[in-house]
N, CA, C and O atoms as a Tinker XYZ file with bonds, in Angstrom:
   540  protein
     1  N      0.834000   -1.190000    0.000000    73     2
     2  CA     0.000000    0.000000    0.000000    64     1     3
     3  C      0.876000    1.250000    0.000000    63     2     4     5
     4  O      1.036000    1.891000    1.039000    81     3
     5  N      1.433000    1.596000   -1.130000    73     3     6
     6  CA     2.203000    2.834000   -1.218000    64     5     7
     7  C      1.482000    3.789000   -2.166000    63     6     8     9
     8  O      0.634000    3.381000   -2.961000    81     7
     9  N      1.833000    5.046000   -2.065000    73     7    10
    10  CA     1.187000    6.070000   -2.882000    64     9    11
    11  C      1.582000    5.918000   -4.351000    63    10    12    13
    12  O      2.676000    5.451000   -4.670000    81    11
    13  N      0.675000    6.320000   -5.232000    73    11    14
    14  CA     0.959000    6.253000   -6.665000    64    13    15
    15  C      1.948000    7.345000   -7.048000    63    14    16    17
    16  O      2.187000    8.269000   -6.270000    81    15
    17  N      2.523000    7.245000   -8.241000    73    15    18
    18  CA     3.548000    8.191000   -8.698000    64    17    19
    19  C      3.013000    9.621000   -8.769000    63    18    20    21
    20  O      3.733000   10.565000   -8.444000    81    19
    21  N      1.751000    9.792000   -9.192000    73    19    22
    22  CA     1.210000   11.154000   -9.283000    64    21    23
    23  C      1.003000   11.773000   -7.902000    63    22    24    25
    24  O      1.160000   12.983000   -7.744000    81    23
    25  N      0.659000   10.976000   -6.916000    73    23    26
    26  CA     0.504000   11.478000   -5.545000    64    25    27
    27  C      1.868000   11.829000   -4.958000    63    26    28    29
    28  O      2.020000   12.868000   -4.316000    81    27
    29  N      2.854000   10.971000   -5.175000    73    27    30
    30  CA     4.200000   11.249000   -4.678000    64    29    31
    31  C      4.787000   12.505000   -5.308000    63    30    32    33
    32  O      5.513000   13.243000   -4.642000    81    31
    33  N      4.490000   12.761000   -6.570000    73    31    34
    34  CA     5.005000   13.945000   -7.256000    64    33    35
    35  C      4.481000   15.220000   -6.618000    63    34    36    37
    36  O      5.182000   16.232000   -6.597000    81    35
    37  N      3.263000   15.191000   -6.098000    73    35    38
    38  CA     2.680000   16.373000   -5.458000    64    37    39
    39  C      3.209000   16.591000   -4.047000    63    38    40    41
    40  O      3.016000   17.670000   -3.486000    81    39
    41  N      3.869000   15.602000   -3.461000    73    39    42
    42  CA     4.307000   15.715000   -2.076000    64    41    43
    43  C      5.551000   16.578000   -1.911000    63    42    44    45
    44  O      5.867000   17.009000   -0.803000    81    43
    45  N      6.257000   16.830000   -3.012000    73    43    46
    46  CA     7.480000   17.642000   -2.963000    64    45    47
    47  C      7.433000   18.718000   -4.034000    63    46    48    49
    48  O      6.802000   18.553000   -5.078000    81    47
    49  N      8.117000   19.830000   -3.752000    73    47    50
    50  CA     8.254000   20.884000   -4.747000    64    49    51
    51  C      9.703000   21.360000   -4.727000    63    50    52    53
    52  O     10.296000   21.536000   -3.663000    81    51
    53  N     10.265000   21.564000   -5.917000    73    51    54
    54  CA    11.632000   22.049000   -6.044000    64    53    55
    55  C     11.575000   23.499000   -6.516000    63    54    56    57
    56  O     10.909000   23.809000   -7.504000    81    55
    57  N     12.270000   24.381000   -5.811000    73    55    58
    58  CA    12.220000   25.812000   -6.103000    64    57    59
    59  C     13.626000   26.331000   -6.374000    63    58    60    61
    60  O     14.559000   26.055000   -5.620000    81    59
    61  N     13.767000   27.094000   -7.470000    73    59    62
    62  CA    15.031000   27.747000   -7.805000    64    61    63
    63  C     15.096000   29.070000   -7.055000    63    62    64    65
    64  O     14.292000   29.966000   -7.311000    81    63
    65  N     16.035000   29.201000   -6.142000    73    63    66
    66  CA    16.115000   30.376000   -5.279000    64    65    67
    67  C     16.625000   31.618000   -5.997000    63    66    68    69
    68  O     16.349000   32.733000   -5.556000    81    67
    69  N     17.358000   31.454000   -7.086000    73    67    70
    70  CA    17.898000   32.614000   -7.802000    64    69    71
    71  C     16.797000   33.466000   -8.420000    63    70    72    73
    72  O     17.047000   34.610000   -8.801000    81    71
    73  N     15.581000   32.929000   -8.526000    73    71    74
    74  CA    14.458000   33.668000   -9.110000    64    73    75
    75  C     13.757000   34.569000   -8.094000    63    74    76    77
    76  O     12.851000   35.317000   -8.461000    81    75
    77  N     14.163000   34.509000   -6.821000    73    75    78
    78  CA    13.520000   35.310000   -5.775000    64    77    79
    79  C     14.478000   36.423000   -5.359000    63    78    80    81
    80  O     15.505000   36.147000   -4.739000    81    79
    81  N     14.156000   37.687000   -5.692000    73    79    82
    82  CA    15.052000   38.794000   -5.334000    64    81    83
    83  C     15.123000   39.021000   -3.825000    63    82    84    85
    84  O     14.173000   38.721000   -3.102000    81    83
    85  N     16.234000   39.544000   -3.362000    73    83    86
    86  CA    16.411000   39.828000   -1.937000    64    85    87
    87  C     15.349000   40.814000   -1.456000    63    86    88    89
    88  O     15.072000   41.813000   -2.118000    81    87
    89  N     14.763000   40.524000   -0.303000    73    87    90
    90  CA    13.725000   41.380000    0.262000    64    89    91
    91  C     12.326000   41.059000   -0.225000    63    90    92    93
    92  O     11.368000   41.727000    0.164000    81    91
    93  N     12.191000   40.047000   -1.072000    73    91    94
    94  CA    10.883000   39.698000   -1.643000    64    93    95
    95  C     10.433000   38.322000   -1.172000    63    94    96    97
    96  O     11.224000   37.502000   -0.707000    81    95
    97  N      9.133000   38.104000   -1.312000    73    95    98
    98  CA     8.497000   36.843000   -0.960000    64    97    99
    99  C      7.802000   36.317000   -2.208000    63    98   100   101
   100  O      7.142000   37.077000   -2.916000    81    99
   101  N      7.942000   35.032000   -2.482000    73    99   102
   102  CA     7.196000   34.420000   -3.580000    64   101   103
   103  C      6.293000   33.340000   -3.004000    63   102   104   105
   104  O      6.623000   32.685000   -2.015000    81   103
   105  N      5.149000   33.174000   -3.649000    73   103   106
   106  CA     4.172000   32.185000   -3.200000    64   105   107
   107  C      4.097000   31.056000   -4.222000    63   106   108   109
   108  O      4.017000   31.297000   -5.427000    81   107
   109  N      4.123000   29.844000   -3.735000    73   107   110
   110  CA     4.014000   28.654000   -4.574000    64   109   111
   111  C      2.860000   27.810000   -4.037000    63   110   112   113
   112  O      2.503000   27.915000   -2.863000    81   111
   113  N      2.286000   26.985000   -4.883000    73   111   114
   114  CA     1.235000   26.076000   -4.438000    64   113   115
   115  C      1.881000   24.734000   -4.127000    63   114   116   117
   116  O      2.557000   24.147000   -4.972000    81   115
   117  N      1.665000   24.253000   -2.904000    73   115   118
   118  CA     2.241000   22.987000   -2.467000    64   117   119
   119  C      1.214000   22.253000   -1.629000    63   118   120   121
   120  O      0.738000   22.782000   -0.624000    81   119
   121  N      0.868000   21.040000   -2.031000    73   119   122
   122  CA    -0.131000   20.215000   -1.347000    64   121   123
   123  C     -1.455000   20.962000   -1.186000    63   122   124   125
   124  O     -2.155000   20.798000   -0.187000    81   123
   125  N     -1.784000   21.781000   -2.178000    73   123   126
   126  CA    -3.049000   22.505000   -2.169000    64   125   127
   127  C     -3.064000   23.737000   -1.286000    63   126   128   129
   128  O     -4.116000   24.347000   -1.093000    81   127
   129  N     -1.912000   24.111000   -0.747000    73   127   130
   130  CA    -1.824000   25.276000    0.134000    64   129   131
   131  C     -0.759000   26.246000   -0.392000    63   130   132   133
   132  O      0.144000   25.846000   -1.128000    81   131
   133  N     -0.873000   27.528000   -0.007000    73   131   134
   134  CA     0.187000   28.470000   -0.395000    64   133   135
   135  C      1.442000   28.230000    0.440000    63   134   136   137
   136  O      1.370000   28.003000    1.647000    81   135
   137  N      2.578000   28.285000   -0.223000    73   135   138
   138  CA     3.880000   28.132000    0.417000    64   137   139
   139  C      4.636000   29.429000    0.195000    63   138   140   141
   140  O      4.852000   29.829000   -0.949000    81   139
   141  N      5.040000   30.093000    1.270000    73   139   142
   142  CA     5.782000   31.347000    1.172000    64   141   143
   143  C      7.274000   31.063000    1.273000    63   142   144   145
   144  O      7.733000   30.389000    2.196000    81   143
   145  N      8.029000   31.592000    0.300000    73   143   146
   146  CA     9.488000   31.516000    0.331000    64   145   147
   147  C      9.987000   32.952000    0.302000    63   146   148   149
   148  O      9.782000   33.671000   -0.676000    81   147
   149  N     10.639000   33.362000    1.377000    73   147   150
   150  CA    11.071000   34.747000    1.544000    64   149   151
   151  C     12.594000   34.824000    1.553000    63   150   152   153
   152  O     13.262000   34.113000    2.303000    81   151
   153  N     13.132000   35.707000    0.700000    73   151   154
   154  CA    14.571000   35.972000    0.644000    64   153   155
   155  C     14.831000   37.191000    1.518000    63   154   156   157
   156  O     14.580000   38.322000    1.102000    81   155
   157  N     15.331000   36.965000    2.723000    73   155   158
   158  CA    15.484000   38.054000    3.679000    64   157   159
   159  C     16.748000   38.871000    3.446000    63   158   160   161
   160  O     17.764000   38.367000    2.967000    81   159
   161  N     16.650000   40.153000    3.801000    73   159   162
   162  CA    17.795000   41.054000    3.748000    64   161   163
   163  C     18.606000   40.883000    5.037000    63   162   164   165
   164  O     18.135000   40.276000    6.000000    81   163
   165  N     19.820000   41.421000    5.043000    73   163   166
   166  CA    20.656000   41.367000    6.249000    64   165   167
   167  C     19.967000   42.084000    7.406000    63   166   168   169
   168  O     20.065000   41.651000    8.554000    81   167
   169  N     19.274000   43.175000    7.105000    73   167   170
   170  CA    18.564000   43.934000    8.143000    64   169   171
   171  C     17.443000   43.089000    8.755000    63   170   172   173
   172  O     17.275000   43.067000    9.974000    81   171
   173  N     16.675000   42.394000    7.905000    73   171   174
   174  CA    15.595000   41.528000    8.409000    64   173   175
   175  C     16.151000   40.402000    9.280000    63   174   176   177
   176  O     15.585000   40.077000   10.324000    81   175
   177  N     17.251000   39.818000    8.846000    73   175   178
   178  CA    17.869000   38.729000    9.608000    64   177   179
   179  C     18.293000   39.233000   10.987000    63   178   180   181
   180  O     18.007000   38.595000   12.000000    81   179
   181  N     18.976000   40.380000   11.023000    73   179   182
   182  CA    19.437000   40.949000   12.293000    64   181   183
   183  C     18.261000   41.298000   13.198000    63   182   184   185
   184  O     18.306000   41.050000   14.403000    81   183
   185  N     17.212000   41.870000   12.621000    73   183   186
   186  CA    16.026000   42.245000   13.404000    64   185   187
   187  C     15.377000   41.021000   14.034000    63   186   188   189
   188  O     15.047000   41.037000   15.220000    81   187
   189  N     15.191000   39.960000   13.255000    73   187   190
   190  CA    14.512000   38.761000   13.758000    64   189   191
   191  C     15.364000   37.993000   14.766000    63   190   192   193
   192  O     14.830000   37.402000   15.704000    81   191
   193  N     16.680000   37.997000   14.583000    73   191   194
   194  CA    17.551000   37.308000   15.532000    64   193   195
   195  C     17.617000   38.034000   16.874000    63   194   196   197
   196  O     17.909000   37.419000   17.900000    81   195
   197  N     17.343000   39.357000   16.869000    73   195   198
   198  CA    17.431000   40.166000   18.090000    64   197   199
   199  C     16.145000   40.164000   18.920000    63   198   200   201
   200  O     16.122000   40.720000   20.018000    81   199
   201  N     15.081000   39.550000   18.412000    73   199   202
   202  CA    13.799000   39.544000   19.135000    64   201   203
   203  C     13.925000   38.758000   20.439000    63   202   204   205
   204  O     14.481000   37.659000   20.470000    81   203
   205  N     13.401000   39.341000   21.508000    73   203   206
   206  CA    13.367000   38.672000   22.810000    64   205   207
   207  C     12.251000   37.627000   22.770000    63   206   208   209
   208  O     11.073000   37.984000   22.728000    81   207
   209  N     12.607000   36.344000   22.783000    73   207   210
   210  CA    11.570000   35.314000   22.628000    64   209   211
   211  C     10.618000   35.255000   23.815000    63   210   212   213
   212  O      9.553000   34.645000   23.723000    81   211
   213  N     10.987000   35.881000   24.927000    73   211   214
   214  CA    10.096000   35.949000   26.077000    64   213   215
   215  C      8.862000   36.794000   25.809000    63   214   216   217
   216  O      7.858000   36.665000   26.510000    81   215
   217  N      8.926000   37.663000   24.797000    73   215   218
   218  CA     7.803000   38.525000   24.434000    64   217   219
   219  C      6.837000   37.857000   23.455000    63   218   220   221
   220  O      5.777000   38.409000   23.160000    81   219
   221  N      7.192000   36.683000   22.955000    73   219   222
   222  CA     6.396000   36.033000   21.909000    64   221   223
   223  C      5.314000   35.128000   22.485000    63   222   224   225
   224  O      5.519000   34.458000   23.497000    81   223
   225  N      4.158000   35.120000   21.823000    73   223   226
   226  CA     3.038000   34.253000   22.223000    64   225   227
   227  C      3.394000   32.782000   22.018000    63   226   228   229
   228  O      3.080000   31.938000   22.858000    81   227
   229  N      4.045000   32.484000   20.908000    73   227   230
   230  CA     4.488000   31.123000   20.585000    64   229   231
   231  C      6.017000   31.193000   20.488000    63   230   232   233
   232  O      6.555000   31.305000   19.387000    81   231
   233  N      6.727000   31.128000   21.630000    73   231   234
   234  CA     8.164000   31.386000   21.655000    64   233   235
   235  C      8.969000   30.419000   20.799000    63   234   236   237
   236  O      8.941000   29.205000   20.998000    81   235
   237  N      9.677000   30.988000   19.854000    73   235   238
   238  CA    10.551000   30.208000   18.975000    64   237   239
   239  C     11.629000   31.158000   18.465000    63   238   240   241
   240  O     11.321000   32.212000   17.909000    81   239
   241  N     12.886000   30.786000   18.652000    73   239   242
   242  CA    13.976000   31.628000   18.170000    64   241   243
   243  C     14.054000   31.524000   16.649000    63   242   244   245
   244  O     13.724000   30.488000   16.071000    81   243
   245  N     14.489000   32.594000   16.016000    73   243   246
   246  CA    14.602000   32.626000   14.555000    64   245   247
   247  C     15.464000   31.476000   14.035000    63   246   248   249
   248  O     15.121000   30.853000   13.030000    81   247
   249  N     16.577000   31.190000   14.711000    73   247   250
   250  CA    17.482000   30.134000   14.234000    64   249   251
   251  C     16.847000   28.742000   14.287000    63   250   252   253
   252  O     17.319000   27.819000   13.622000    81   251
   253  N     15.781000   28.590000   15.074000    73   251   254
   254  CA    15.077000   27.310000   15.139000    64   253   255
   255  C     14.032000   27.164000   14.032000    63   254   256   257
   256  O     13.459000   26.089000   13.857000    81   255
   257  N     13.785000   28.247000   13.284000    73   255   258
   258  CA    12.772000   28.240000   12.225000    64   257   259
   259  C     13.384000   28.204000   10.826000    63   258   260   261
   260  O     12.674000   27.996000    9.842000    81   259
   261  N     14.695000   28.405000   10.738000    73   259   262
   262  CA    15.352000   28.460000    9.431000    64   261   263
   263  C     16.601000   27.574000    9.423000    63   262   264   265
   264  O     17.239000   27.370000   10.455000    81   263
   265  N     16.934000   27.057000    8.246000    73   263   266
   266  CA    18.188000   26.320000    8.071000    64   265   267
   267  C     19.259000   27.313000    7.641000    63   266   268   269
   268  O     20.361000   27.335000    8.189000    81   267
   269  N     18.918000   28.133000    6.652000    73   267   270
   270  CA    19.786000   29.202000    6.154000    64   269   271
   271  C     19.081000   30.513000    6.491000    63   270   272   273
   272  O     17.953000   30.718000    6.044000    81   271
   273  N     19.703000   31.414000    7.267000    73   271   274
   274  CA    19.024000   32.642000    7.700000    64   273   275
   275  C     18.495000   33.517000    6.566000    63   274   276   277
   276  O     17.582000   34.312000    6.785000    81   275
   277  N     19.046000   33.387000    5.366000    73   275   278
   278  CA    18.576000   34.207000    4.243000    64   277   279
   279  C     17.201000   33.771000    3.742000    63   278   280   281
   280  O     16.521000   34.541000    3.063000    81   279
   281  N     16.784000   32.551000    4.066000    73   279   282
   282  CA    15.546000   32.005000    3.510000    64   281   283
   283  C     14.570000   31.576000    4.602000    63   282   284   285
   284  O     14.905000   30.773000    5.473000    81   283
   285  N     13.364000   32.124000    4.540000    73   283   286
   286  CA    12.278000   31.702000    5.429000    64   285   287
   287  C     11.268000   30.964000    4.568000    63   286   288   289
   288  O     10.822000   31.482000    3.544000    81   287
   289  N     10.911000   29.767000    4.975000    73   287   290
   290  CA     9.963000   28.943000    4.224000    64   289   291
   291  C      8.858000   28.525000    5.189000    63   290   292   293
   292  O      9.091000   27.776000    6.138000    81   291
   293  N      7.640000   29.030000    4.924000    73   291   294
   294  CA     6.497000   28.755000    5.800000    64   293   295
   295  C      5.243000   28.500000    4.968000    63   294   296   297
   296  O      5.154000   28.922000    3.815000    81   295
   297  N      4.279000   27.806000    5.567000    73   295   298
   298  CA     2.978000   27.643000    4.918000    64   297   299
   299  C      2.217000   28.955000    5.061000    63   298   300   301
   300  O      2.167000   29.530000    6.148000    81   299
   301  N      1.628000   29.426000    3.975000    73   299   302
   302  CA     0.899000   30.689000    3.970000    64   301   303
   303  C     -0.532000   30.529000    4.422000    63   302   304   305
   304  O     -1.463000   30.913000    3.715000    81   303
   305  N     -0.710000   29.957000    5.609000    73   303   306
   306  CA    -2.046000   29.724000    6.165000    64   305   307
   307  C     -2.047000   30.263000    7.593000    63   306   308   309
   308  O     -1.312000   29.770000    8.449000    81   307
   309  N     -2.873000   31.272000    7.844000    73   307   310
   310  CA    -2.961000   31.866000    9.180000    64   309   311
   311  C     -3.402000   30.802000   10.181000    63   310   312   313
   312  O     -4.297000   30.003000    9.904000    81   311
   313  N     -2.765000   30.803000   11.341000    73   311   314
   314  CA    -3.064000   29.795000   12.356000    64   313   315
   315  C     -4.313000   30.130000   13.168000    63   314   316   317
   316  O     -4.666000   29.395000   14.091000    81   315
   317  N     -4.977000   31.221000   12.836000    73   315   318
   318  CA    -6.222000   31.579000   13.513000    64   317   319
   319  C     -7.379000   30.810000   12.888000    63   318   320   321
   320  O     -7.935000   29.903000   13.508000    81   319
   321  N     -7.743000   31.174000   11.653000    73   319   322
   322  CA    -8.864000   30.481000   10.994000    64   321   323
   323  C     -8.558000   30.064000    9.551000    63   322   324   325
   324  O     -9.472000   29.754000    8.787000    81   323
   325  N     -7.280000   30.058000    9.183000    73   323   326
   326  CA    -6.900000   29.509000    7.888000    64   325   327
   327  C     -6.916000   30.441000    6.697000    63   326   328   329
   328  O     -6.832000   29.969000    5.563000    81   327
   329  N     -7.020000   31.741000    6.901000    73   327   330
   330  CA    -6.941000   32.689000    5.784000    64   329   331
   331  C     -5.500000   32.749000    5.275000    63   330   332   333
   332  O     -4.590000   32.223000    5.917000    81   331
   333  N     -5.292000   33.393000    4.117000    73   331   334
   334  CA    -3.956000   33.525000    3.551000    64   333   335
   335  C     -3.426000   34.927000    3.861000    63   334   336   337
   336  O     -3.995000   35.915000    3.398000    81   335
   337  N     -2.342000   35.024000    4.640000    73   335   338
   338  CA    -1.765000   36.335000    4.953000    64   337   339
   339  C     -1.140000   37.006000    3.729000    63   338   340   341
   340  O     -0.829000   36.355000    2.732000    81   339
   341  N     -0.965000   38.326000    3.833000    73   339   342
   342  CA    -0.311000   39.133000    2.798000    64   341   343
   343  C      1.148000   39.277000    3.201000    63   342   344   345
   344  O      1.443000   39.588000    4.355000    81   343
   345  N      2.065000   39.054000    2.261000    73   343   346
   346  CA     3.487000   39.161000    2.590000    64   345   347
   347  C      3.961000   40.610000    2.536000    63   346   348   349
   348  O      3.340000   41.466000    1.906000    81   347
   349  N      5.080000   40.858000    3.215000    73   347   350
   350  CA     5.688000   42.195000    3.298000    64   349   351
   351  C      4.685000   43.224000    3.794000    63   350   352   353
   352  O      4.629000   44.338000    3.274000    81   351
   353  N      3.897000   42.860000    4.791000    73   351   354
   354  CA     2.859000   43.746000    5.313000    64   353   355
   355  C      2.762000   43.577000    6.824000    63   354   356   357
   356  O      3.369000   42.678000    7.406000    81   355
   357  N      1.991000   44.455000    7.440000    73   355   358
   358  CA     1.769000   44.386000    8.881000    64   357   359
   359  C      2.769000   45.216000    9.653000    63   358   360   361
   360  O      3.719000   45.761000    9.092000    81   359
   361  N      2.542000   45.301000   10.934000    73   359   362
   362  CA     3.361000   46.141000   11.807000    64   361   363
   363  C      4.786000   45.627000   11.988000    63   362   364   365
   364  O      5.659000   46.383000   12.415000    81   363
   365  N      5.037000   44.365000   11.675000    73   363   366
   366  CA     6.355000   43.794000   11.903000    64   365   367
   367  C      7.077000   43.457000   10.591000    63   366   368   369
   368  O      8.112000   42.791000   10.601000    81   367
   369  N      6.526000   43.920000    9.471000    73   367   370
   370  CA     7.185000   43.773000    8.178000    64   369   371
   371  C      7.240000   42.371000    7.613000    63   370   372   373
   372  O      7.972000   42.121000    6.656000    81   371
   373  N      6.487000   41.458000    8.181000    73   371   374
   374  CA     6.512000   40.080000    7.690000    64   373   375
   375  C      5.266000   39.746000    6.912000    63   374   376   377
   376  O      5.224000   39.882000    5.689000    81   375
   377  N      4.237000   39.301000    7.639000    73   375   378
   378  CA     2.984000   38.889000    7.021000    64   377   379
   379  C      1.819000   39.471000    7.822000    63   378   380   381
   380  O      1.902000   39.629000    9.040000    81   379
   381  N      0.744000   39.783000    7.120000    73   379   382
   382  CA    -0.446000   40.337000    7.767000    64   381   383
   383  C     -1.661000   39.595000    7.246000    63   382   384   385
   384  O     -1.855000   39.486000    6.036000    81   383
   385  N     -2.482000   39.086000    8.155000    73   383   386
   386  CA    -3.700000   38.388000    7.756000    64   385   387
   387  C     -4.861000   39.379000    7.771000    63   386   388   389
   388  O     -5.237000   39.872000    8.834000    81   387
   389  N     -5.432000   39.675000    6.603000    73   387   390
   390  CA    -6.495000   40.674000    6.526000    64   389   391
   391  C     -7.836000   40.214000    7.087000    63   390   392   393
   392  O     -8.720000   41.040000    7.314000    81   391
   393  N     -8.002000   38.921000    7.315000    73   391   394
   394  CA    -9.291000   38.423000    7.805000    64   393   395
   395  C     -9.600000   38.905000    9.226000    63   394   396   397
   396  O    -10.697000   39.396000    9.494000    81   395
   397  N     -8.630000   38.764000   10.133000    73   395   398
   398  CA    -8.886000   39.135000   11.525000    64   397   399
   399  C     -7.744000   39.918000   12.160000    63   398   400   401
   400  O     -7.750000   40.148000   13.369000    81   399
   401  N     -6.758000   40.333000   11.352000    73   399   402
   402  CA    -5.734000   41.247000   11.839000    64   401   403
   403  C     -4.543000   40.649000   12.552000    63   402   404   405
   404  O     -3.966000   41.308000   13.416000    81   403
   405  N     -4.150000   39.429000   12.229000    73   403   406
   406  CA    -2.946000   38.863000   12.834000    64   405   407
   407  C     -1.711000   39.398000   12.116000    63   406   408   409
   408  O     -1.677000   39.480000   10.888000    81   407
   409  N     -0.704000   39.757000   12.896000    73   407   410
   410  CA     0.562000   40.270000   12.362000    64   409   411
   411  C      1.662000   39.263000   12.676000    63   410   412   413
   412  O      1.804000   38.827000   13.819000    81   411
   413  N      2.443000   38.895000   11.656000    73   411   414
   414  CA     3.577000   37.989000   11.813000    64   413   415
   415  C      4.842000   38.739000   11.424000    63   414   416   417
   416  O      4.797000   39.646000   10.593000    81   415
   417  N      5.977000   38.363000   12.023000    73   415   418
   418  CA     7.231000   39.017000   11.655000    64   417   419
   419  C      7.863000   38.307000   10.448000    63   418   420   421
   420  O      7.268000   37.392000    9.878000    81   419
   421  N      9.071000   38.737000   10.066000    73   419   422
   422  CA     9.735000   38.192000    8.889000    64   421   423
   423  C     10.294000   36.790000    9.109000    63   422   424   425
   424  O     10.975000   36.243000    8.241000    81   423
   425  N     10.004000   36.213000   10.269000    73   423   426
   426  CA    10.350000   34.825000   10.538000    64   425   427
   427  C      9.084000   33.971000   10.577000    63   426   428   429
   428  O      9.150000   32.757000   10.768000    81   427
   429  N      7.915000   34.627000   10.391000    73   427   430
   430  CA     6.637000   33.922000   10.421000    64   429   431
   431  C      6.104000   33.681000   11.818000    63   430   432   433
   432  O      5.225000   32.843000   12.019000    81   431
   433  N      6.642000   34.424000   12.797000    73   431   434
   434  CA     6.182000   34.265000   14.187000    64   433   435
   435  C      5.038000   35.232000   14.472000    63   434   436   437
   436  O      5.078000   36.386000   14.047000    81   435
   437  N      4.023000   34.765000   15.187000    73   435   438
   438  CA     2.881000   35.611000   15.529000    64   437   439
   439  C      3.340000   36.681000   16.526000    63   438   440   441
   440  O      3.993000   36.383000   17.526000    81   439
   441  N      2.982000   37.934000   16.225000    73   439   442
   442  CA     3.391000   39.043000   17.085000    64   441   443
   443  C      2.204000   39.831000   17.634000    63   442   444   445
   444  O      2.304000   40.442000   18.697000    81   443
   445  N      1.070000   39.819000   16.906000    73   443   446
   446  CA    -0.092000   40.597000   17.328000    64   445   447
   447  C     -1.325000   40.030000   16.644000    63   446   448   449
   448  O     -1.252000   39.564000   15.507000    81   447
   449  N     -2.460000   40.069000   17.337000    73   447   450
   450  CA    -3.700000   39.591000   16.737000    64   449   451
   451  C     -4.152000   38.274000   17.346000    63   450   452   453
   452  O     -3.538000   37.780000   18.292000    81   451
   453  N     -5.229000   37.702000   16.805000    73   451   454
   454  CA    -5.845000   36.524000   17.419000    64   453   455
   455  C     -5.169000   35.177000   17.126000    63   454   456   457
   456  O     -5.488000   34.187000   17.786000    81   455
   457  N     -4.257000   35.111000   16.169000    73   455   458
   458  CA    -3.637000   33.823000   15.836000    64   457   459
   459  C     -2.873000   33.268000   17.042000    63   458   460   461
   460  O     -2.120000   34.003000   17.680000    81   459
   461  N     -3.057000   31.979000   17.364000    73   459   462
   462  CA    -2.409000   31.409000   18.548000    64   461   463
   463  C     -0.978000   30.923000   18.318000    63   462   464   465
   464  O     -0.184000   30.856000   19.257000    81   463
   465  N     -0.648000   30.581000   17.062000    73   463   466
   466  CA     0.646000   29.957000   16.776000    64   465   467
   467  C      1.370000   30.647000   15.629000    63   466   468   469
   468  O      0.771000   31.401000   14.862000    81   467
   469  N      2.672000   30.375000   15.524000    73   467   470
   470  CA     3.478000   30.859000   14.409000    64   469   471
   471  C      3.048000   30.165000   13.124000    63   470   472   473
   472  O      2.413000   29.111000   13.166000    81   471
   473  N      3.395000   30.758000   11.977000    73   471   474
   474  CA     3.152000   30.081000   10.700000    64   473   475
   475  C      3.973000   28.797000   10.683000    63   474   476   477
   476  O      5.106000   28.767000   11.163000    81   475
   477  N      3.394000   27.747000   10.129000    73   475   478
   478  CA     4.033000   26.432000   10.137000    64   477   479
   479  C      5.227000   26.382000    9.189000    63   478   480   481
   480  O      5.165000   26.872000    8.061000    81   479
   481  N      6.310000   25.785000    9.667000    73   479   482
   482  CA     7.510000   25.572000    8.857000    64   481   483
   483  C      7.489000   24.120000    8.386000    63   482   484   485
   484  O      7.584000   23.209000    9.208000    81   483
   485  N      7.365000   23.887000    7.067000    73   483   486
   486  CA     7.372000   22.504000    6.573000    64   485   487
   487  C      8.799000   21.939000    6.542000    63   486   488   489
   488  O      9.767000   22.684000    6.695000    81   487
   489  N      8.922000   20.642000    6.346000    73   487   490
   490  CA    10.244000   20.045000    6.172000    64   489   491
   491  C     10.801000   20.491000    4.824000    63   490   492   493
   492  O     10.097000   20.460000    3.815000    81   491
   493  N     12.067000   20.906000    4.812000    73   491   494
   494  CA    12.717000   21.278000    3.554000    64   493   495
   495  C     14.218000   21.049000    3.668000    63   494   496   497
   496  O     14.761000   20.919000    4.764000    81   495
   497  N     14.878000   21.002000    2.508000    73   495   498
   498  CA    16.332000   20.826000    2.470000    64   497   499
   499  C     16.910000   21.552000    1.266000    63   498   500   501
   500  O     16.225000   21.785000    0.270000    81   499
   501  N     18.192000   21.907000    1.380000    73   499   502
   502  CA    18.904000   22.590000    0.308000    64   501   503
   503  C     19.901000   21.613000   -0.322000    63   502   504   505
   504  O     20.970000   21.382000    0.244000    81   503
   505  N     19.568000   21.027000   -1.500000    73   503   506
   506  CA    20.540000   20.131000   -2.145000    64   505   507
   507  C     21.751000   20.884000   -2.683000    63   506   508   509
   508  O     22.835000   20.311000   -2.796000    81   507
   509  N     21.576000   22.171000   -3.019000    73   507   510
   510  CA    22.685000   23.038000   -3.425000    64   509   511
   511  C     22.319000   24.474000   -3.069000    63   510   512   513
   512  O     21.246000   24.721000   -2.519000    81   511
   513  N     23.204000   25.425000   -3.379000    73   511   514
   514  CA    22.992000   26.820000   -2.972000    64   513   515
   515  C     21.835000   27.505000   -3.674000    63   514   516   517
   516  O     21.342000   28.522000   -3.187000    81   515
   517  N     21.385000   26.972000   -4.815000    73   515   518
   518  CA    20.338000   27.643000   -5.599000    64   517   519
   519  C     19.016000   26.877000   -5.621000    63   518   520   521
   520  O     18.103000   27.251000   -6.357000    81   519
   521  N     18.899000   25.824000   -4.836000    73   519   522
   522  CA    17.700000   24.997000   -4.884000    64   521   523
   523  C     17.234000   24.638000   -3.476000    63   522   524   525
   524  O     18.036000   24.363000   -2.583000    81   523
   525  N     15.911000   24.648000   -3.307000    73   523   526
   526  CA    15.320000   24.125000   -2.073000    64   525   527
   527  C     14.248000   23.123000   -2.482000    63   526   528   529
   528  O     13.492000   23.355000   -3.426000    81   527
   529  N     14.193000   22.012000   -1.764000    73   527   530
   530  CA    13.156000   21.010000   -1.982000    64   529   531
   531  C     12.306000   20.968000   -0.713000    63   530   532   533
   532  O     12.808000   20.691000    0.376000    81   531
   533  N     11.025000   21.245000   -0.870000    73   531   534
   534  CA    10.091000   21.248000    0.262000    64   533   535
   535  C      9.277000   19.959000    0.196000    63   534   536   537
   536  O      8.759000   19.587000   -0.857000    81   535
   537  N      9.175000   19.292000    1.330000    73   535   538
   538  CA     8.379000   18.067000    1.399000    64   537   539
   539  C      9.201000   16.848000    1.672000    63   538   540
   540  O      8.661000   15.745000    1.757000    81   539
């Protein structure tokens, strides 16, 4: 009882990172959900690493959410009621959910609003410097 080839093909997505400019977020469809891949600037990395995790609702250090600090990879589904947040928006410069006003930072951590948890980080790996495979 193993999955068919077409089902297995949908379980992973390969993304070329050179197509995502620094400071921008791109959205991909993965397993029927939006997948956000964000190429962070040095300023964003420094800002997120300096956050006091004691102030966070769902405490998680930035280094525990990323493999390579330049790249944040999260599911684009708000943890409140499942709406799709807007990237590069909100009070913390990360993601903003227009449905009920949740604000996430550039690491995908909940900072303000009704969402109880951070944006989910899926399993991913970097086979080389220009490619990420999610799933």
